[in-house]
N, C-alpha and C positions, 0 to 999 in steps of 0.2 A: 274366916272366910268372908262373913259378914262385913267385917271392919275394911276386908281388900276390896269389895265390892263399894263399901261407901266411898275411899280414897277415889276408886276409879271412876264414880259417879260424879264426886266433886271436881275431878279434873276435867272431866267431859263438860261441867258446867262451867268452871271457868274458861275452856277451850272457846266452848259454844261465845261466851259473853263478851271475850277478847276477839273474836271475829265478828260479833256485831257490831261491837265497837268501832272497830278496822273500818267497817264499810259504812256506818253512819257518818264517820267522820269525812269517809272518802266522797260520799256523796253531799255530806253539807257543805263541802269545798265546793263540789261541782254546782249545787243548787245556788250557793251565793255569786259564783262565778257567773253563771248564768242569768242571776236578777241584776247584776251588775253591766253586762253585758245590753240587755234589754233596757236598763232606766238610761245609758249613755245612748243606744239606738233610738229611743223615744225621745231624749233631748234634742238630739240632732235632727230626728225627723219634724218635731214640732212647730219650727219656723216656715218649715215650708208647706206644711198641714194649714197654719194659720194663711198664708200667703193666699191658697187655694179657695180656703173658706171667703176670705176678704174679697177675693176677686169676684165672688157671687153676690156682692153685699152692696148697696147703695150706701154715697157719703155719709148719709145720716146714722146709719146703722153701726159704718166701720169707727166713726168718731164719738157716738155716745154709749154704744153697747159693747158687752163683750162676750161671743158666740163661738161656738164650736160645730154648730148645725149649720149647713149650705143654704145660702139664699136663693133669689131667683131673678137677681138682675145681672146675671153674667152677659147675657146676651146684649142686653143696654148698655152697659157698661162697655163691651166691646164696640157697638156702633157709636158711640161717644169717642173713643180713644182712635177709631178711623174715619170720623168724621172732618175733621180739620189736618190731621196728620197723616202722611203715608207711612204709616209703619212699617211696611212691607218696603218699601223703598230702603227704609233705616236698616232693616234687617239686612237686606243684602250689602249696604254699605258695611255694618260690622263684619259682614261673614267675609267679605272680599279683604278688610284690613287684616283681620286676625288669621285669614288663610296666608296671603302673602306675607307679613309678619312673622308667622311661625315656622314658615317654610324656609325662609331666609333666616331666621335665627338660629334652625336646628342645624343647618348644613352651615354655615359662615362659624357658629361657635362648635361645633364638631370638628372643624378643620384646623381651627385655633388651637382647641384643647389635644388635638393629636400631634400637631406640632411641638406643645409645652412637653407632653408625655414622652416622644419617641425620641424628639431631635434635642441635640446638643450645640448651643449658638450663646456667643458673646450675649452677658446682659440677661440670662434666660431667667436668673433667681430674681433679680431687680425687677423686669417687668411683669412676674407672676406675683411679686409683692404688692405693685401698683393695681393688679386686677383684685386682689384679696382686700385691699385698704379701699376700692371703689367699692364693693359689696357694701360698706359700711356706712356710706352715704346715700341720705334720703333723696331720691330723685327728685321730691319736689322744690329740694334747694337750690336748684338751676332752673327752675320754672323760669323766671324774669330774664334771665341771660339769654335761656333756649328762644324762648317769643323775640327778643328783640334780633337774634340772629337770624331766625327763620324771617322777620320781617324784613332785615336787610338784605337777604337773599330772595324776595320776593316769592315767598313759598307758603305764604298765608293762604287760608282757604284751598290748599292741595294736602293730598294724602301722603307725599312724601314724608312730611315732619312725623306723622303717625306710624311710618313703616321703617323707614331707613334707621333711626335711633334704637331700634328693637334688634338689628342685626349683631350688634355689640353686646351680648349679655352675661355679665362677668359671673355669675354665679352658674351661670350654664356650661363656662371655660372650666371653672372649679371642679364643678359635678362630673363633668365630662373626663376631665385629665385625673380624676381619681378612680373613674369605673376603668378606663383604660389601663391605668398602672395596676388595678387588682385582677384584670380578667384577660388583657393580652400579651401574652408573652413576646419578649423580643425575637424569638426563634422563629416564629412567623412572618417576621417582617423579614429578618434575615434569610429565611426560604425563598419567600418571595421575590427577593430582590435577586438571588443566585437562579433564579428560573427566567428571569429577563423583565418583570414587570415594573413600570415604571411608578415613580410617588405616587401620582393622582389614581394610575389603575389598583394600586393597593389600597389607598383609603377608600376608594368608590365600590371594589370588590372583596375587601378582606374587614377592612374596619369597620366601616359602616354598617354591614349585617351583622357583625358580632356587638355593634351597638344597640341594637334594635330596643331591648328592655329599657336603657338611659335613652333612646331618644323618645321613645313613648312617654315616659314618666316626664321628662322636661317638656315635650311637645303639649299635652295637655295642661301644663302650669302656666306655659306661655301662652297657649289659645286663650284659656279662661282670662289670663291678665289683660291680655289685649282686647277679648271680646269686650270683658268689664269696664273697660278704659274709659273716664268719664274726665277727668280734669284738661288731658292734654285737647281731646277733641272739643272740648266747650273752647277753649281759649283761640284753637286753631282754624277749625271750620265756622266759616259765617254763612254761606247758604244753606238753606233749611234742605236743600234735595240732597246734599252732601252731608248730613248730618247722621251720626251713629245711633243705633237703637237706644241706649242708655240717656243721651242728651234729648233724645225724643220725647221719650218715657216721662223725663224729668219737666217737660215744659207742657205735659197735660194740664188743660184748667178746664174749671167750668163757670163761667162769669166769674173770672177774675178770682176764683178760688182753686186752690188744688184739688183734683180729681181723683181722690185716693182710690176709688174702684177702678176708673179706667187706667189707672196708674199699675195697680196691681196686675190687671189684665195683661198689660204690656210686660210686666214683670215674669208674669206667668211664662209667654210667649219668649223673652228671651233666656229663661233656663231651660227649656227644652233642650238646644242645641247642646248645651253643657252635659245635658242627663245623658243623650245620645252618645257623644263623645267620649265622657267616661264609662259608659258601658262597653263599648267596643275597646277600649284601651284595657279595663281592666281584662276580658276575655284574652286579650292579646298577650299581657303581661302573665298570666296565670299559663297561657299555652307555653312560652318561651320559658317560664320557671320550670314548670314540668317535663318539658324537653331538655334543659340543662342539668335535671335531677336524674333524667332518664340516662345521658352522657356521661354522667359521673358515676353511675351506678355500674 
């Protein structure tokens, strides 16, 4: 009897030990994963934090010391930033260019992707191959030729060269086509045609609503690219009143020396719209994904 009790006792100890081992391994993996995610998040947030801190220090502190403590020069930096530059006019210029470019980009690109996804026409594969090939060509390669062409067309110092080329986005066509192939059945298009809908009606009232997650994703990328664009506005725009925000920020100087404190304040101002747009876009994407999962269930 005592021997049986000893065996049962040993089995219970082994069982408890194995359960403890499993729980330890499970929570150890979770802890390591959480530490890794916290490290990645901290690494991603650190440049933004240093920008905030640097915007509150003067030039001497920024160039000669390394500190993570806020300073007291933010208002003076902002005053120098706005003293000789109309930074808010540049803000409006960038907002106008980015908004118009992104809107045209999404509409034209979605329409093109819809044609490649749901229509059959001669040369379709060849044309789509050209689009894929164009993705691999850096945009800077054609800068000189593009400037010469815009100069010949008398479009220098105009916003048209900064808006119209962005209507054709090769990556956007590829992205939207793949999305439509995966999410839009041909039966929906055929049913709409049988109901008497025209092609543009189908595109506007059937296709575009189904593309909202892809449109939001591409829209955020396009807006950020247009908002942060520096090279093209620099070589196209000549008048100060038409300059975009990134170009104006780069010209901030104090006694012919780059004023880093004022520049950091300008960068902070330029980042705010991107954070707002990304926050709204993230919420919209989560809502759409949740709604899609609910419909699948």
